[in-house]
C-alpha positions in Angstrom: -3.4 46.0 48.4 -6.2 43.3 47.8 -4.6 40.2 47.5 -5.3 36.5 47.0 -3.5 33.9 48.7 -2.9 30.8 46.6 -2.6 27.1 47.8 0.9 27.1 46.5 2.1 29.9 49.1 2.0 33.0 46.7 0.2 36.0 47.3 -1.5 37.2 43.7 -2.1 40.9 43.3 -4.1 41.6 40.4 -3.3 44.8 38.3 -6.3 46.3 36.7 -6.3 48.8 33.7 -4.7 52.3 34.7 -2.7 50.6 37.5 0.7 50.0 38.7 1.7 47.8 41.3 5.7 47.6 42.7 6.7 44.6 45.4 9.9 43.6 46.6 8.3 40.1 48.1 9.5 36.7 46.2 5.8 35.7 47.5 4.0 38.2 45.2 3.0 37.4 41.9 1.5 40.7 40.1 -1.0 39.4 37.0 -3.2 41.0 34.6 -5.2 40.0 31.6 -4.8 42.2 28.5 -6.6 42.5 25.2 -5.2 45.9 23.1 -3.8 47.2 26.2 -0.1 46.7 27.4 1.9 46.0 30.5 5.3 46.7 31.3 7.3 44.4 33.6 10.2 46.6 35.1 12.8 44.7 37.3 16.3 45.7 39.3 17.9 42.3 39.8 20.1 44.0 42.4 17.6 45.4 44.5 15.2 42.6 43.7 12.5 45.1 43.2 9.8 45.2 40.2 6.9 46.3 39.2 4.1 45.9 36.2 1.8 48.8 35.1 -1.3 48.1 32.5 -2.2 50.8 30.4 -4.7 51.6 28.1 -3.8 54.1 25.3 -0.1 54.9 24.1 -1.1 58.5 24.2 -4.0 61.1 24.6 -5.3 64.6 25.4 -5.8 64.8 28.9 -8.6 67.2 30.3 -9.3 65.3 33.4 -6.0 65.0 35.3 -7.8 61.3 36.8 -7.8 59.8 33.4 -4.3 60.3 32.8 -3.5 56.9 34.3 -4.8 55.4 31.2 -1.9 56.6 29.1 1.6 54.9 28.6 4.2 57.8 29.3 2.0 58.6 32.9 2.0 54.7 33.7 5.8 54.0 33.0 6.7 57.0 34.9 4.6 56.2 37.7 6.2 52.8 37.5 9.6 53.7 37.7 9.1 56.1 40.6 7.4 53.7 42.7 10.5 51.2 42.1 12.9 54.0 42.7 11.1 54.9 46.1 11.8 51.0 46.8 15.7 51.1 46.4 15.7 50.3 42.4 18.2 52.2 40.4 17.1 53.3 37.2 20.4 52.5 35.3 19.6 48.6 36.6 16.4 48.3 35.3 15.2 45.7 32.9 11.9 45.6 31.1 9.8 43.0 29.6 6.6 44.2 27.3 2.8 41.8 26.7 -0.1 42.6 25.2 -1.1 45.2 22.3 -3.6 42.5 20.6 -5.8 43.5 17.8 -9.0 42.3 19.1 -11.1 43.6 16.6 -11.1 44.2 12.9 -12.2 47.4 11.6 -11.1 49.3 14.2 -7.5 51.9 14.4 -4.6 49.8 15.6 -4.9 50.6 19.3 -2.6 47.5 20.2 0.1 48.4 17.8 0.1 52.2 19.1 0.5 50.5 22.7 3.6 48.5 21.4 5.4 51.2 19.4 4.8 53.6 22.6 6.4 51.2 24.6 9.5 50.3 22.4 10.2 54.2 22.3 9.6 54.9 25.7 11.9 51.9 26.7 14.8 53.1 23.8 14.7 56.5 24.7 14.9 55.7 28.9 17.9 53.6 28.0 16.0 50.5 29.9 16.9 47.3 28.1 14.2 45.4 26.3 14.7 41.6 27.6 12.0 40.0 26.1 8.4 40.9 25.1 4.9 38.8 23.9 3.0 41.7 21.6 0.7 41.7 18.8 -1.5 39.3 17.2 -5.4 38.8 18.1 -5.3 36.9 21.4 -5.9 38.4 25.1 -3.0 37.4 27.3 -2.7 36.6 30.9 0.8 37.9 32.5 1.8 36.8 35.7 4.9 38.8 37.1 7.3 37.5 40.4 8.6 41.1 40.6 11.3 40.6 43.3 12.7 37.7 40.7 12.0 39.2 37.6 10.2 36.2 36.1 7.7 36.5 34.0 4.8 34.4 32.2 2.5 34.7 29.9 -0.1 32.8 28.5 -3.0 33.3 25.4 -6.1 33.3 26.8 -7.8 33.4 23.0 -6.4 33.7 19.7 -7.8 33.4 16.3 -9.2 36.0 13.8 -10.5 39.2 15.3 -14.2 38.6 15.6 -16.1 40.9 12.9 -17.9 44.5 13.9 -21.4 43.6 14.6 -24.1 46.2 13.1 -27.2 46.2 15.3 -30.6 48.0 13.7 -32.7 49.6 15.9 -35.5 47.7 17.5 -38.8 49.1 15.4 -41.0 50.6 17.6 -43.3 47.7 17.8 -40.7 45.5 19.1 -40.4 47.3 22.7 -42.2 45.6 25.6 -44.0 47.6 28.3 -44.0 46.2 31.4 -45.4 48.4 34.7 -42.9 51.6 34.4 -40.0 49.8 33.0 -39.4 49.7 29.2 -37.5 46.6 27.7 -35.7 46.6 24.4 
């Protein structure tokens, strides 16, 4: 596990898109940055085990098994199974969800789909949703002390989503030729 030890003695583990990390150590802080993606933080207060996942899309067709980690159902099952392997009990798990922002106007609502999936999954699996910070237009930084079940979420940016930029192709005369490399 790649980690950075902070001045305050905590070890920060970054959870990238499509990843899941679990810990039972009180000095570990799991962290991620989200836009339209969603992160679920699960915690078993008795076993003192928790974890965080970061999924990109609620659902989709997977032709490549390696890309399954991008989808919500896979990320949730990986998180639950990793926690069970560390002594957690499914019936004691509690959840928080974060993210699902609308990062660009004019696109389909990927963030909204991700939020709806997380809520539906938790309801269907009877895992209580004890907190959330979802939606809006701002990216978020999430920090989760998994062994203690403590989460902090900060909005990194807020405001109206930037409009789509339509870039016209450069005219052929605008392309410069330098040696064997073409610059546009």
